[in-house]
C-alpha positions in Angstrom: 14.5 -3.1 -18.0 10.9 -2.2 -19.0 8.5 -1.6 -16.2 6.0 -4.3 -15.8 2.6 -3.2 -14.6 -1.0 -4.4 -14.7 -4.4 -3.4 -13.5 -7.7 -5.1 -12.5 -10.5 -5.2 -10.0 -10.2 -6.7 -6.6 -13.6 -8.1 -5.6 -14.5 -7.1 -2.0 -17.7 -7.2 0.2 -17.9 -3.5 -0.2 -17.6 -3.6 -4.0 -15.0 -4.0 -6.7 -11.8 -1.9 -6.2 -9.7 -0.8 -9.1 -6.1 -1.6 -8.4 -2.8 -1.1 -10.3 0.1 -3.2 -9.6 3.8 -2.4 -10.1 5.9 -5.4 -10.4 9.4 -5.3 -8.9 12.3 -4.8 -11.4 15.0 -7.4 -11.6 16.1 -9.4 -8.6 14.6 -7.7 -5.6 16.9 -7.1 -2.6 16.4 -9.2 0.5 13.5 -7.9 2.5 12.1 -5.6 -0.2 8.4 -5.0 0.8 5.2 -5.0 -1.1 3.9 -1.4 -0.7 0.2 -0.4 -0.8 -0.4 3.2 -1.6 -3.4 4.9 0.3 -4.1 8.1 -1.5 -5.8 11.2 -0.3 -9.4 12.1 -1.1 -11.4 14.4 -3.4 -9.4 17.1 -5.3 -6.2 16.2 -3.4 -6.5 12.6 -5.1 -6.6 14.1 -8.5 -3.7 16.5 -8.0 -1.5 13.8 -6.4 -2.3 11.1 -8.9 0.8 11.7 -11.1 3.2 12.0 -8.1 2.1 8.9 -6.4 2.4 7.0 -9.7 6.0 8.1 -10.1 6.8 7.1 -6.4 5.3 3.7 -7.0 7.3 3.2 -10.1 10.5 4.3 -8.5 10.1 1.9 -5.5 9.4 -0.9 -8.1 12.5 0.2 -10.0 14.4 -0.4 -6.6 13.0 -3.8 -6.1 9.8 -3.3 -4.1 6.3 -4.4 -5.3 3.6 -1.7 -5.2 -0.1 -1.4 -5.4 -2.2 1.6 -6.0 -5.9 1.6 -5.7 -9.1 3.6 -5.8 -11.5 3.5 -2.8 -14.9 2.3 -3.4 -17.2 4.6 -5.4 -14.3 6.8 -6.4 -11.9 7.0 -9.4 -12.2 3.9 -11.4 -13.9 1.8 -8.7 -17.4 1.5 -9.9 -20.5 2.2 -7.8 -22.2 -1.0 -6.9 -25.1 0.6 -4.9 -26.6 3.5 -6.9 -29.7 4.6 -5.3 -33.1 5.1 -6.9 -32.9 8.1 -9.2 -29.1 7.6 -9.6 -27.8 9.4 -6.6 -25.4 8.2 -4.0 -22.8 9.5 -1.7 -19.3 8.9 -2.9 -18.0 9.0 0.6 -20.4 7.3 3.0 -18.3 6.2 5.9 -14.6 6.8 6.7 -14.5 3.2 8.2 -15.5 1.9 4.7 -12.1 3.3 3.4 -10.3 1.6 6.2 -11.9 -1.5 5.1 -10.8 -1.0 1.5 -7.2 -0.5 2.6 -7.4 -3.8 4.7 -8.7 -5.6 1.7 -6.0 -4.4 -0.7 -3.3 -5.1 1.9 -4.6 -8.7 2.1 -4.6 -9.1 -1.6 -1.1 -7.6 -1.8 0.3 -10.2 0.6 -1.2 -13.0 -1.4 0.2 -11.5 -4.7 3.7 -11.1 -3.1 3.9 -13.9 -0.3 6.9 -13.7 1.8 7.5 -10.0 1.4 7.0 -7.6 4.3 3.9 -5.4 4.0 4.2 -1.7 4.0 1.8 1.3 3.5 2.5 4.7 2.0 -0.4 7.1 2.9 -0.9 10.6 1.7 -2.8 13.2 3.9 -6.2 11.5 4.7 -4.8 8.3 3.3 -2.0 8.5 5.9 -4.6 9.1 8.6 -6.6 6.1 7.3 -3.5 3.9 7.4 -2.4 4.8 10.9 -6.0 4.4 12.2 -6.5 1.0 10.5 -3.0 -0.4 11.2 -4.1 -2.3 14.4 -6.7 -4.3 12.4 -4.6 -5.1 9.4 -2.5 -8.1 9.7 1.3 -8.1 8.8 2.0 -4.3 8.4 5.6 -3.8 9.2 6.0 -0.1 8.3 3.9 3.0 7.5 5.2 6.0 5.7 2.7 8.9 6.4 3.2 11.8 3.8 1.8 15.1 5.3 -0.7 13.2 7.5 -4.0 14.9 8.5 -3.4 14.9 12.3 -6.8 16.6 13.1 -9.9 15.4 11.2 -11.9 18.3 12.6 -9.4 20.8 10.9 -9.7 18.9 7.6 -13.5 18.9 7.7 -13.4 22.8 8.2 -11.1 23.2 5.3 -13.4 21.2 3.1 -16.4 23.2 4.1 -14.5 26.5 3.6 -13.3 25.6 0.1 -16.7 24.3 -0.8 -18.3 27.7 0.2 -15.6 29.7 -1.6 -16.1 27.8 -4.8 -19.8 27.8 -4.6 -19.7 31.6 -4.2 -17.6 32.1 -7.4 -19.1 29.4 -9.5 -22.3 29.3 -11.7 -25.0 27.2 -9.9 -25.4 23.8 -11.4 -28.0 21.2 -10.3 -26.7 18.5 -8.2 -26.5 15.4 -10.4 -26.5 11.7 -9.9 -22.8 10.8 -10.4 -19.7 11.0 -8.3 -16.0 10.8 -8.5 -15.0 8.6 -11.4 -18.5 7.4 -12.3 -20.9 8.3 -15.1 -24.3 9.5 -13.9 -26.7 6.9 -13.0 -24.4 4.1 -14.3 -24.5 0.7 -12.7 -21.6 -1.5 -13.7 -22.0 -4.9 -15.2 -21.5 -7.8 -12.9 -17.9 -8.4 -12.0 -16.4 -11.8 -12.0 -13.9 -12.6 -9.3 -13.1 -15.0 -6.6 -10.4 -15.1 -3.9 -7.5 -14.8 -4.7 -8.8 -11.9 -7.0 -8.6 -11.9 -10.8 -6.5 -9.1 -12.3 -6.8 -7.9 -15.9 -8.8 -5.9 -18.2 -11.8 -3.7 -16.6 -15.2 -5.4 -16.8 -17.8 -4.5 -19.3 -19.7 -1.4 -18.4 -16.8 0.3 -16.6 -14.9 2.8 -18.6 -11.4 2.5 -17.2 -10.5 5.8 -18.8 -7.0 7.2 -18.1 -6.1 5.0 -15.2 -5.5 2.1 -17.4 -2.3 3.8 -18.5 -1.1 4.0 -15.0 0.6 7.3 -15.0 -2.1 9.6 -16.7 -4.0 12.0 -14.7 -7.5 10.7 -13.8 -10.5 12.5 -15.5 -12.3 15.2 -13.4 -15.3 13.3 -12.3 -17.2 15.9 -10.4 -20.4 14.4 -11.8 -22.3 15.3 -8.6 -22.0 19.0 -9.7 -21.7 22.0 -7.4 -24.5 22.9 -5.2 -26.1 26.4 -5.8 -25.2 27.1 -2.2 -23.1 24.6 -0.2 -24.2 26.3 3.1 -27.8 25.9 2.3 -27.3 22.3 1.2 -25.5 21.5 4.5 -28.1 23.2 6.6 -30.9 21.2 4.9 -32.5 18.1 6.0 -30.9 15.7 3.6 -28.3 13.1 4.6 -25.7 14.2 2.0 -23.6 17.2 1.7 -22.2 18.4 -1.6 -18.6 19.5 -1.1 -17.7 21.0 -4.5 -19.2 18.2 -6.5 -18.4 15.4 -4.1 -21.4 14.0 -2.2 -20.5 13.0 1.2 -22.8 11.6 3.9 -23.1 13.4 7.2 -22.0 10.2 8.9 -18.7 10.4 6.9 -18.1 14.0 7.8 -18.8 13.2 11.4 -16.4 10.4 11.4 -13.7 12.6 9.8 -14.3 15.4 12.4 -13.8 12.9 15.2 -10.6 11.4 13.7 -7.5 12.5 15.8 -4.2 10.9 15.2 -3.1 12.1 18.7 -5.6 9.5 20.1 -4.7 6.8 17.6 -3.0 3.6 18.8 -0.6 2.3 16.3 0.9 -1.1 17.2 4.4 -0.8 18.7 6.0 -3.2 16.3 5.2 -1.1 13.3 7.9 1.4 12.1 6.6 4.8 11.1 8.0 7.5 8.9 6.4 10.9 9.1 7.2 13.0 6.1 6.4 16.6 6.5 6.0 18.3 3.0 5.9 22.1 3.3 7.8 25.4 3.0 9.2 24.6 6.6 12.6 23.0 7.4 11.5 22.4 11.0 8.4 20.3 12.0 5.1 21.9 12.6 3.8 21.6 16.2 1.2 19.0 15.4 3.7 16.9 13.5 6.3 17.1 16.2 3.7 16.2 18.8 2.5 13.2 16.7 6.2 12.0 16.3 6.7 12.3 20.1 3.6 10.3 20.7 4.7 7.5 18.3 8.0 7.4 20.1 11.4 6.0 19.1 10.0 3.7 16.3 9.1 6.9 14.4 11.4 8.8 12.1 10.6 12.4 11.3 11.7 14.0 8.0 11.0 17.6 6.9 11.0 18.1 3.2 10.8 21.6 1.7 8.6 20.9 -1.2 5.5 22.3 -2.9 2.4 20.5 -1.6 1.9 18.4 -4.7 -1.6 17.3 -3.6 -2.7 20.9 -4.0 -1.1 21.9 -7.3 -2.0 21.4 -11.0 1.5 21.7 -12.2 4.0 18.9 -11.7 6.1 18.9 -8.6 9.5 17.2 -8.4 8.9 14.4 -5.8 12.3 12.7 -6.3 13.4 13.7 -2.9 10.4 11.9 -1.4 11.3 8.8 -3.4 14.7 8.7 -1.9 13.2 9.1 1.6 10.7 6.3 1.0 13.3 4.0 -0.5 15.7 4.6 2.4 12.9 3.9 5.0 11.1 1.0 3.2 14.1 -0.9 1.9 16.2 -0.7 5.1 16.3 -3.7 7.2 13.6 -3.6 9.8 
C-alpha cells in the first residue's frame, strides 16, 4: 500500500510551524498511537533528517500515525518576527521550543482523536520532550533517543565546535538569515484557524526539499560564520553566532541550566531510553537517568553510528524495531 503523507502549516501563537504528517497504513492495530517527533537542533537536525523520516514512515507502515515538525524560525517554519535590518535569533528561548512541541501534540490529538499520544525525541529534542511532558496533556509514552542529559555539557560542545570551525573557516560577515530562512525575508500572512489547515505552503515561503518528506533539508546557515566566535560571544550583543546559527544568550543560558536529573516526568508516562553509541553497556549518565525514572523506564543500548553526527546514511532499522516494540505494545 502506498504511503500517504501530507504537509502544511500549524498556526500557533509563536508563529507558523511546518508539519509533515504520515498517515497510518491499512487498519491500525488497537491502541496504535499518534507519534510526534521532536528533532534535535542545528547541525544535528540536518544530519538526522533522513533517519527520522525513515523512522516515522516505518511506524506509519506498522499502523501508527506520525507527525514531524520544524521548530519556529528553523527549517521550513518561516520567521514571523524579523528584526529591523533583517537579523533575528533562530533560537531565542528553549521554552519556546517546548511550547512548539506542546502545540504540535495538541494538533496531533485533534488529527487522530482516540489514539494514545507518544513523543519520539532525539538528543535535545528528547530533553525538550522530557522537560515539557508535565505540561502537555495526554502523553502516554516518550521514546528518548540519545537524550542530552546535561545541558551544560551540550552548550560547551556547541561552543567548542563553533570555535574550531571558526578557526579553520574563511571569515564571512554575519548575515540576516537563519536556519531554513532566506535573508531578510518575511513570509506572507498565513491563513489558519483551529483546528489548523494542512496543505500547500503559503505564498512567500519556499518549502524547498521538505515538501518531499524524505529529502535532506537545505543547508540554511544564512547567518554565516562569525570571524571569531570567541570575540562575538565576549561582545556586548544579545546574540551569539554558533557556526552560522544565531542564538540568544537567554537561550544558551536556559540550555546550560537544563538537567534531566532534576526533571520531573509524570509517573504515568512510560519512557524508553535508547542509547545509541559504540557501547553495549549504558553510559553512567544514561544509567543514572534510567534509575531516576524508575520501573516505568526501559533502557536499550544500541551499538550504532550516531546518525545525527554523520553525513552518510546510517542503518536505523534496529531503532525502528525498538520504537515499534515499545510504542505499539499495550500500555
